[in-house]
N, C-alpha and C positions, 0 to 999 in steps of 0.2 A: 476800876479804881480799887486799890487795896487799902489795908488798914493804915499804911504809911501816908496815904494821900497821893501817891504817885502811881501812875498806870504802869503796866508791865513794860510798855515801850519807853516810858520816861526813865524807869529804873535801868533798862538796857542801855539807853543813851548815856545816862550818868556813869555807868560802869565803863562804857567805851571811852568816855572823856577821861575818866580816871586812868585808864590804860594809856591813853595818849599823853597825859601829863607825866606819867611815870616814864614813858619812853623818851619824852623831851628832856626830862631831868637827867636820865641816863646818858643821852646824847651830849648834853651840856657838860656833864662830868668827863666824858671821854674826850670832848673837844678841849677842855681845860687841861686835862692830863697830857694830851697830845701837844698842846702849845707849850707846856712846861718842858716836855722832853725836847721839842724842837729848839727852844731857847737855850736849854742846857747844851745841846750839841753845837749850836752856833757859838756859844761862849767858849767852847773848847778849840775852835778853829784859830789858825794863825790870823794875826791882826787884819791884814788886807781882805782875807776871805770872810772874816767875822763881820767887818763893816759891810761888805757886799751882801752877805747872807742876811744880815739884820735889816738892811734897807729893802731887800727883796721881800723879806717877811712882811714888812710894813706895807709895801705896795700890794702884795697878794692878799693879805688879810683885809685891807681897806677896799680894794677893788672887787674882791670876791669873798665877802664875809661868810657866805654859806659853805665855802670849802673849809674842811677841818684840817688843821695842822697835825702832822704825825711824822715820825721818822720812817724812812724807807731806805734800807741798806745803810742805816746809820747816818743818813743825810736828811735835811729838811724836805718835806713833801706836803702836798695839800690834796686832800681827797674829797670826792663828792659824797652825797648822802649814802650811796651804796658801798662806801669804803674804798672805791677805786681811785688810785692816785691819778690826778689830772695833770699836775705840774710839780716839778721837783728841781732842787738845786744840788749840784755836785761840785764841791770845792776842788780846785786844782791839786791840792796836796793829798787828796784822798787816794789817788792812783798815780801821783807824780806827773801829772799832766802839765802842759804849757799854759792852759787856761781853765777857768771854771766853766761849768755848763749849766744852762737853764734848759730843762727838757719838758716835753709834753707827751703824755701817753695818748693812745688812740681815742680814749674817751673825750679828749680835748677837741677832736674833730677839726683840726686846722686844715682840712682838705682844701686843695686848690688845684684842680685839674688832675693830671695823672702823676704828679710828683710835687712834694712840698716838704719843707723842713719841719722836723719835730724836735730838734735841739739846736741850741745857739751857744756859741763860744762867747764868754764874757771876760774881758780884760779890765773894764771899768764901767761904772754906772754913771754915765754922763746924763744930763737932762734929756737929750735925744734918745738915749738907750732906755731910760726910765719910761719915756712916753711910749716907745715901741713895746716894752714889757707890759705896760698897763693895757695897751690895745690887745695884745695877745692873750693876756689873762682874762680880760672881759670876754673875748670871743670863746676861749676855752671853757670858761665857767658857764656861759650860755649854752654851749653845745653839750656840756656834761650835766645840764640840769641843775646847776648850782648857783642860781641867781635868786635874789630876794624877790618875793612876789608882791 
């Protein structure tokens, strides 16, 4: 016991907790900044893509709240705690494509045998497509270690 009334171990534990709280605050600021940047990029998209990207943003942030929004090559993306992009959206207008793309990186681990899709063409977000997206995002977030405990 020291003059402060706390043991060496207790003081060490309090310092560790203070470091954890500081790290959590920093992560929260980064997440808020990332979300603001993603929403700004979505706002710049043509109307149809803006609607699709906005709805996807809602699905992803609701389904996998532990993923952090960020931009990736100027497009909306969502990363795990290690900063690795798990899922991303690419609007058709970005590269003059016929369709927009929802993609998953290897950290999403959507593995299914010897061959599996990692990106999906999107022309519309129907209720059936939203359900499939939700299922894929849940699986990807679990695999990437980005689920709530």
